[in-house]
C-alpha positions in Angstrom: -19.0 -1.9 6.5 -18.0 -5.4 7.3 -18.9 -6.8 10.7 -16.0 -6.6 13.3 -14.0 -9.8 13.9 -16.1 -12.4 15.8 -13.1 -13.1 18.0 -13.3 -9.6 19.3 -10.9 -6.7 18.9 -7.8 -7.2 21.1 -5.5 -4.7 19.3 -5.4 -2.0 16.7 -2.4 -1.3 14.5 -1.9 2.0 12.8 0.1 3.5 10.0 2.0 6.6 11.2 2.2 9.5 8.7 -1.3 10.5 7.5 -3.0 8.2 10.0 -1.8 9.1 13.5 0.2 12.2 12.7 0.0 15.0 10.2 3.6 15.4 9.2 3.2 16.8 5.7 4.3 20.3 6.7 7.7 19.2 8.0 8.2 16.8 5.1 7.5 19.6 2.7 9.7 22.1 4.5 12.6 19.6 4.2 11.9 19.3 0.5 11.9 23.0 -0.1 15.3 23.3 1.6 16.6 20.5 -0.4 15.2 21.9 -3.7 16.7 25.3 -2.9 20.1 23.7 -2.2 19.9 22.0 -5.6 18.6 24.9 -7.6 15.3 23.2 -8.3 11.8 24.7 -7.8 9.8 23.0 -5.2 6.4 21.5 -6.3 3.2 22.8 -4.7 2.5 21.8 -1.1 -0.7 20.1 -2.2 1.2 17.8 -4.5 3.6 16.7 -1.7 0.9 16.4 0.9 -1.1 13.9 -1.3 1.9 11.5 -1.4 3.3 12.1 2.1 2.1 8.7 3.3 4.1 7.0 0.5 7.5 8.1 2.0 10.5 10.1 1.1 11.0 8.5 -2.3 7.5 9.6 -3.4 8.1 13.1 -2.1 11.5 13.4 -3.9 9.8 12.0 -7.1 7.5 14.9 -7.0 10.5 17.3 -7.5 13.1 15.2 -9.2 11.3 12.7 -11.5 11.2 9.0 -11.7 14.9 8.0 -12.1 15.1 5.5 -9.2 19.0 5.6 -9.0 18.8 9.4 -8.9 16.2 9.3 -6.1 18.3 6.8 -4.1 21.2 9.1 -4.3 19.3 12.0 -3.1 17.5 10.2 -0.2 20.2 10.5 2.5 20.6 14.2 2.1 16.8 14.8 2.1 16.3 12.6 5.2 19.1 14.4 7.0 17.3 17.7 6.5 14.0 16.2 7.5 15.5 14.6 10.7 16.2 18.2 11.9 12.7 19.4 11.2 10.5 16.3 11.8 8.5 17.5 14.8 8.5 21.3 14.4 5.0 21.2 13.0 4.0 17.5 13.1 1.0 17.0 15.3 -1.5 14.2 15.9 -4.7 14.5 13.8 -7.7 15.8 15.6 -9.3 13.0 17.7 -6.2 10.8 17.7 -5.1 11.5 21.3 -8.6 10.8 22.6 -8.9 7.6 20.5 -5.6 6.2 21.9 -6.6 7.0 25.4 -9.9 5.2 24.9 -8.1 2.2 23.5 -5.9 2.1 26.5 -8.7 2.6 28.9 -10.5 -0.4 27.3 -7.3 -2.5 27.5 -7.1 -2.6 23.7 -3.4 -2.8 22.8 -2.2 -0.5 19.9 1.0 -0.4 17.8 2.4 1.0 14.7 3.4 -0.4 11.3 5.1 2.3 9.1 7.5 2.4 6.1 9.3 5.2 7.7 12.9 4.5 8.8 13.2 3.4 12.5 15.3 6.4 13.6 12.8 8.8 12.3 9.7 7.0 13.5 11.1 6.3 17.0 12.0 10.0 17.4 8.5 11.1 16.4 6.9 8.7 18.8 9.1 10.1 21.6 8.1 13.7 20.5 4.4 12.8 20.6 4.8 11.0 24.0 3.8 7.7 22.5 7.1 5.7 22.6 6.3 3.9 25.8 2.7 3.5 25.0 2.9 1.8 21.6 3.1 -1.9 22.1 4.7 -2.5 18.6 6.8 -0.5 16.2 7.6 -2.1 12.9 9.3 0.3 10.5 10.4 0.3 6.8 13.9 -1.1 7.8 12.8 -3.6 10.4 12.4 -6.3 7.7 13.5 -6.8 4.1 9.8 -6.5 3.2 7.8 -3.3 3.5 4.0 -2.6 3.1 2.1 -3.6 1.0 3.8 -6.9 2.0 2.0 -8.5 4.9 5.1 -9.5 6.8 5.5 -6.1 8.7 1.9 -6.4 9.9 2.3 -10.0 10.9 5.4 -9.2 12.9 3.6 -6.4 14.7 0.9 -8.9 15.7 3.6 -11.2 17.0 5.2 -8.4 19.0 1.8 -7.6 20.6 0.9 -11.2 21.1 -2.4 -11.4 19.3 -3.6 -13.3 16.2 -4.4 -11.4 13.1 -8.1 -12.3 13.5 -8.2 -10.3 16.8 -6.6 -7.2 15.3 -7.5 -4.1 13.1 -5.2 -2.3 10.8 -5.9 1.4 10.1 -4.1 3.3 7.4 -4.6 6.2 4.9 -2.9 4.6 1.9 -4.0 1.7 -0.4 -0.8 -0.2 0.7 -2.0 -0.2 4.2 -5.3 -1.9 3.3 -3.5 -4.3 1.0 -1.0 -5.2 3.7 -3.6 -5.6 6.4 -5.8 -7.7 4.2 -3.0 -10.0 3.1 -2.0 -10.5 6.8 -5.5 -11.6 7.7 -6.5 -8.4 9.6 -9.8 -6.4 9.6 -8.8 -3.3 7.5 -10.0 0.3 8.1 -9.3 3.1 5.6 -8.4 6.4 7.4 -10.4 8.9 5.4 -9.0 11.7 7.4 -5.5 11.2 6.0 -3.5 12.0 2.8 -5.1 9.2 0.7 -2.5 9.7 -2.2 -5.1 11.5 -4.3 -7.3 8.4 -4.3 -10.8 7.6 -3.2 -10.4 5.2 -0.2 -13.8 3.8 -1.0 -12.2 1.9 -3.9 -9.6 0.1 -1.8 -12.0 -2.7 -0.6 -11.2 -2.0 3.1 -13.6 -3.7 5.6 -14.5 -0.2 6.9 -14.0 3.5 6.0 -13.9 6.0 8.7 -13.8 9.7 7.9 -12.7 10.8 11.4 -11.1 9.0 14.4 -14.4 9.4 16.4 -16.1 7.1 13.8 -13.5 4.5 14.5 -14.1 5.0 18.3 -17.8 4.6 17.7 -17.3 1.5 15.6 -15.3 -0.1 18.5 -18.1 0.8 20.9 -16.5 3.8 22.6 -18.1 7.1 23.4 -17.6 9.7 20.7 -14.2 11.3 20.5 -14.1 15.0 21.1 
């Protein structure tokens, strides 16, 4: 593990799906409904869960192949179904609520950078009770660029009012680490997330945490229950 920034940690940015919330069950349920409507067998849940952090296109690809034009045409219908299900089974990962509370108690600002569309991410934050607590929300349609481009991460730093050197970025996908590193942040691979079927130790993140309590301990907080 690389030493934490010398400037001190003033803020922590998180990916959403697979990092803060376990949303795979609802994403999969929406895919099953859509597959049934189109007469296609749904792939196994484990296949979809592994790519859930990579967004709707990756989820649709698991059932409908790699034709990008075809996937783009299917996206609105799938997202419409998911929008009706998105919080039925979506919950924070174990330890996340405690971690966020400890950040707030220590006056460490936190925010979210996700490739999820704004209307979906905003509603999930409201359902989780986080919408007023998150100091930044940069989504997949906020800018032209999306992760792994650093622009969304840099924008979140601007919204919070911190320099990249004072901020951590935590995510469960290689793109999160790449985006955070390119933006100049200290990067943490969230080993408790979906991981895309990859070994996060190979992403060259500055730190790898297998559970939110490890991140809390790294930041000097008491262990997260």
